[in-house]
N, C-alpha and C positions, 0 to 999 in steps of 0.2 A: 364583665366576664372576659371580653376581648382583651382588655388591658392586662389582665392577670395572665392570660395564656400567652400574650405577646411577650410580656416581661419574662416569663418562665422560659420562653424559646431563646431568649438572649443570654441566658445564664450558662457559664462554663461548668463542665462536669468536674473539672480539676483546675486549680490555680494556674497550672502550667499548660493547660489546653490552649491551642491556637485561638486567636481572636475570633469571636462568633459574628458572622454576618447574618443578621435576621432578615426575614422577608415580611412583606406586608401582610401575607396570609400565613400565620404561624405554622411551622413544621412542614406544611405541604406546598408552600408558595414557590420554593426553589424547584421542586419536582414538576410543578405546573409549568414554570418557566422553561425548564429543559425540554419538556414535552412539546411545548408550543414553538419555541425558538431554536431548538437543537443545539448544536455545539456553540452557536453565537452567544447563548446565554451565559455560560460560564466564562467564555473568552472576554466578553464585555464586563462581567463581574470582576474578573481578575485585572483587567486594564484599569478599572475605576479604583481598584485597591492595590495598585502596583507597589505601594510602600509596604505591603504585607508579603513576606515570603511564603506564608502558609496561612490559611484561614479555615474556619469551621462553618459548615452549612448544617444547621439542625434539620433533621428529618425524622419522621415517626420512629421512636424507639432507638434511634441510631444517630450517627454522624457521617458526613462526608467531608474529609479534609482535602482541601485543594492546594496543591504545591505549585508555586509559580517561579521559584528561583533555582537557578541550575545547581549550585553547591548543595542545596537541600535535596533537590532531585537525586543527586548522586548519593547522598546519605540514605535515601529510600532505597535506592538500588542495592547499596551495600548491606542493608538489613533484611536480606532475602529470607532469613529463617523466621522472622516474626511478621514481615510484611510480604505476602505472597500472592501471586496471581493464581496459582494452581487451585485454590478452593473455589474460585469463581468460575472456572472453566466448565464444570459439569452443568450448572444451571444455564449458562449462556449457550452451550451446545445443545442442550435439551430443547431450549425454546427455538433456537434458530433452525435446527435440523429436524425437529420433531421426533427425537429419539424416544423409545418406549421405556417403560420402567425397568425391565429386566436388563436392558442395555445400560441404563443409568447405574443400576446396582454394580455392574461389572466396572463401569468407568469410575465410580467412586472408591473402589478398593485400592489400597496402597498408593494413594495419589502422590504422595511426596516422601518416598522412602529414604531413610538415612543411609549411610555407608553400610553395605552388607545386608540391608533390609530387603524384604520381599517386594518385588516390583510389580506394579499393576500396568494396565494398558497404557494409560497416559504417560507414565515415566518411560516405558519402552519405546513408544512411537515418537516421543519428543527427542529422546536421545538419538534415535535412528536418523530423524530429519536433520538434527543439527550436525551430526557427523557427515551425512551425506552431502549436504550443501556447504560444508566447510571447504576451505582451499584444498585442492587435491585433484586426483585423477577423475573422479566422477563429476565434480563440478566443471572441469574442462569438457568432459564428454558431453554433458547435457547442454552446456553452453553452446558448443559446436552444433549440436543437433538442433537447437533452437534457432541459431543463426541461419542454418540451411532452410528451415521451414519458413522463417520470416521472409527470406529472400524470395522464396517461391510464391508466397502470398503477395508480395509487393510486385513481382514480375506479372502475376495474373491480373492485378489491378491495373498496371500499366498497359497491359494488352487489351483489357476489356473496357476501360473507362477513360484513360488519359488521352487527350487529343493533342494535335499540333497547336502551337501558340496561335491564339486568335479564335480557336474552335472549341475552347474548353467549356465543360458543363460544371455547374456548381456542385461541390462535394461538401457534405457535412463531415468536418474534420474528425470530430469525436466519434461519430458512427463509423467512419472508415477505420480509424485506429481500433475501435472496439472489435470490429470484424477480423482484422488482421491478427490481433493478439488472441482473441477467443478461439479462432480456428486453429492457429498455430500451436497454442498451448495445449489444446485438447489432443492434437496429433502427437507432439513430441513427448508429452507425459503418458497419454493413454493409447497411443499406437494408431495405425491407419484405419482400424475398425472401431474407433471410439464412437460413443453415442452421437456426438454432433456431426460426425462424418456420415453416419447411417441416417440421421434425421436432422437436416439443417434448421428446421423449425425450432429445435431446442436452443438455438443461439438466442432467439428472442425470449424464450422462457427463462433463460439464465439471467438476462438483464431485468426481467420483470422480478425475479427472485432478489436480485441486487437492490432494486429500487424500493422494495418493501421490507428490507431487513429490519429497519427500526420498528415497524409495526409488528413483525414476528417476535422481536425482543420483548415487546410489551405483553405478548401472550394473552390478549383478551379476545377470545373467539377469533383466532387467526384466520380461520377459513372464511370469515365474514369481513373482519376489519382489515385484513391484509390479503384479500381475495386473490389478486393476480399473482402476488408473490407465493402464496400458499400453493396455487394451482401449478405454478412454474416450478416450485420445488418438487412437488409430488410427480410431475411428469419427468423431471430429470432423474429423480430417485428410481423410478420404474425402469427407465432406460439404463441407468447404471447397474440396477439389479440384474436385468437381462444380459448386459455386458459381462457381468461376473459369472452368471449361471452358464454362459456359453464359453467361458474360459478365455475370452478375448483380451483380458488383462495381461495374459502371458505374452502378448505381442506389444505390450506397453513398456514403459521405462522401468528400470531397476527399482527405483524408489517406490513406484505404485505397486509393483510386485511385493516389495518388503512391507508396505503399509497393509495390503490385504492379508498377507500371511500373519502379521502380528495381530490384526483384528480377529481373524478366525481362530488362532491359537488361544486367544483370551476368551473365547466363547461368544463372540459377536455372530449374529445371523448374517446372511447375505444381504437382507433388506437394510439392516442397520449399518453394515459395512458400505453399502451403496450411499447412505447418508453421510457417512464419514468422508467418503471419496468426493462427495459434492463440496464439502468444506475445503478440501485440498484444491480442487479445481478452482473454486472461489479465490482462494489465496494466491493461486498462480496467475490469475487473470486481472483482477480488478485494479490493483495499485499500479501495475505495469501499464495498463491501458490509460489511466488518467494522467499518470506521470509523463508518459510519451506524448500525449495530447498537448499538455502545457509546454513541454520542451519544444516541440515542433512549432507550436503557435508563436511562442516568444521568439524563437529564431527567425522564422519567416516574417514576423512583424517588423523586424529591424534589419534592413539590408546590410548595414555595416557588420552587425553581428553575424549574419548569415555568411557573409564573405569570410570573416575570420574563422569561424568554425569549420566552414567547408574546406579552407586551406589547411587547417590542422589535420582534418581527417584525410585529406588527399595525400598529405605528407607521410601518412603511416603506411600507404599502400606500396607494396613491393613487387617488382616484376616476377612472374611465375612462368615465364615462357611466352611464345608468340612472336610476332614480328617486331620490327624497330618502331613502327608507327604506334603512338600511345593508344590510338583507337583500336589496334588490332592485338595488342598485348593482353595476356591474362595476368591478373594480379592477385596477390595474397593480401588478406586483411587479418592482422594479428589483433585479436580482441583485447589482449592485455595492453597493446599499444594505445587503444582508445582511452584507457584508464590512466596510463602512465605518461603519454606524450601529447595529450590534448587538454592542457589546463583550462582553456576557455570553455570547451564542451563540458568538462567536469563541473566548472563553476556554475554554468547554466543549469545543469542537472541539480546541483545542490540548492541553488536559488529557487528553482521551480518547486522543489520538495518543501523548502522552507515556507514559501508563500501558499502552497496548496495543502499543507498538512496542519489540520487543527486537532490531531488525535490526542487521546488520553492514555496514559499508562496506568492501569488500575491494579491496586493491591488490596488485599483483605488483611486487617490487623488481627493477627492470631492470638496475640496476648498483649495485655497492657504494656506499654513501652514508652520510653523517652527518646524521641527522634533527635539525633545530634545532641543529645544530653540537655536539650532545651524544651522540647514540645511534647506534651503528654498526649498520646494516642490511645483511645479506648478500645479494648478487645471487641471484635465484632463489627467495628466501623470500617469504612472504605477510604482508601487514600487514592486520589487521582493526581497524577503529574500532568499539568495542563500544558501540552505542547503548543496549543494555539496562542496561549498568553505569552509564552517564552518567545515564540516566533514573531511576535508583534511588539516586543520590548525594546524600546529605544535605547535604553541603557546597554544593551547587548549588541544591537545591530546599527545603531546610529539613527539620525533624524530621517533617513531615507527608508525607514523600516517598512513602509507600506508600498514602496516602489520596487519594481523589478530591476535589480542592480547586481548582476552576477560578479562584478569586480570586487564586491565585498569579500568574496571567497579567494581573491588573488592577493598576493603581496605586491605592493607597488602599483595598485590600481590596474591600468591596462597592460602592464607588463606580462609577457607571455614566457615562452621557453621553460625554464626550471623554476617558475614561480611557486612559492608555497603558500598554503592557506593562511589566512589571518588567524591570530591567536584568539580563539573563541572557546569558552568553557565547553568540553566535550558533551556534558549533559544538556547544553542549551539547544542542540540540534536534535529534535525529537522525531524525525520522520520514520525512523526504524525502531523507536522505542528505546530501551536501555536496560542494562542489568540482565537478569535472568530471562527477561521477556524481549531481549534484543532479537529482531526479526532473523530467523535462521536462513531465509532465502535472500538476504540483502545482497550477497555477492553475485548470485545468479541473476537477480533482478537487474542489477547494474549492468551486467554483461548483455542481457537481453535488450534492455531499453537503449543502451548506447549503440548497439548493432542496428536496431530498427531505425533510430534517428539518423545514424550515419549513412545507411543505404538510402533513406528518403532524401536527405539533402543532397546526396550526390546525383541521384537519378531525376529529381523533379524540381520545378519551381512552383511557387504558390503566390497568389495575390488575391485581393478582395474581389468579390463579384463585379464591383464598378471599376476594377482595374487599378484602384488606389491601394493605399497602405491597409494592411490587415489590422482591424481593431481588436484589442484584447479585452473581453468582458471580465467583470469581477467574478469571483468564485461564489457558489451557492452555499453559504455557511449557515443556512437556517435549517440544516438536517443534522442527524446524528453522524458524526464524523468517523464512520467505520473504515474509511480509506481516503486517499487523496481526493479532495473535493472536486466536483465538476463545475463547469461555468454556469452562471445564472441563465444564460441564453445560448442557443446554438451558434456555431461559427461555421459559416459557408465560405469556401475558398475555391478559386479556380486553379486547377492543377494542370501543368504542361510538362511534356518531357524536355529533358535537357540533352543537348547533343554536343556539349563542348567538355573539355577536360576528360575525366574518367567516367562520365555518365554512361557511355555505351558499353563499358566493360563490366558493369555491375552484374549482369546476368551470368558472367563467368568467374566472378570473384571466388576465390578459394579461401576458407577460414582456417585459422589455426590459433593456438594460444601460446 
């Protein structure tokens, strides 16, 4: 019987269907592998079968098609009418946020309207977020607000924790970055009366929610199997509901006020809207946190790289008044200059995202179709663009693919100045997804992360607790890759103030775009 079931699991549903990769346990083996090994399972499968640009995983009554080649990923992105992420959103949000049936009925209405069609909640809120975070006046406004809040948190850390050289106390680098980003994000999006400002204990509840996201997605008795995440979520939801009931969102950002208005207009209750706002808070915090951690870690682990990036950032500072002495002057930091005039900083940013991001871009097959006129995809199946496989592909990134090497994103190796990026297929870099699911907040996230990194390297020095070189641990890829992956083990560093160069002026830096 086993042989018959195994044979059946290896069969194509159409002669043009992508090659089938069977598992030892027919139909459910791949699902078990993903549950046990997280994102590493698909990544290892893709690397072992790197000769296949797309392959099929048989699952009960359906298929999962894994895309591992950039040009084919681009074809998936172009076929957005038949390969869509939108139908997947309701079920994912229902599980993660604990939304009730009435809210889900509203969410499923007019999910993907055509031109002139009636628009539902999801279409309205997605369009608003994309427009708000696109290049323009509001992006500049919220980026500057973020920069000021991040500076305040960094200065508070420097005043309360950072010691003179030789008197430093060990700091958990990821925990510190988490705190800075979490508190700052809550304030510049949700205002000074945000729930985390009212109850600082909610910060830990937030990260409990994050750590249990995979179990919440499984949705098997979540209050039991994902106890801490479930409890953290419900505490945050209650706090956000009170925040909305008392009208404190009116002191928040424009985008939050618009989100709340859209939800209420479509018939969402305040409790459901609070759950929706938890998802926005999550999106604003988690990737920025882990990305910043890796960038700071890699920069401070390499003294030569630290010197290069620090010099780049210092050269973007412009006098804004004060005395002739560099230590007494006020300076302006143009955030756009960090993107446009700091090629090594940008290269480090992109390389850390490449190494840390094993994400998947997921689509539902809405009707039988031929992808790129070659591969048959069955209606109702799922397509996943495997970012982790592409980010580990030697044919794209070279033999040093597993190493941290930011110069791969610079023309001419170590050349700086006006260096351009190496020619890499645009669909090969998956940190922000692609196509219709391209992250709407990518421009804001970049401004936020570059600002935090720049202020930190100007103000502080970091070294290992033993005084030596900081060691960089590998990432923990045995989890569901819902965001940039965290390290497999904590990283402790000794942090000291700098008193040379522009370090003492950071408290007075003015930001502009």
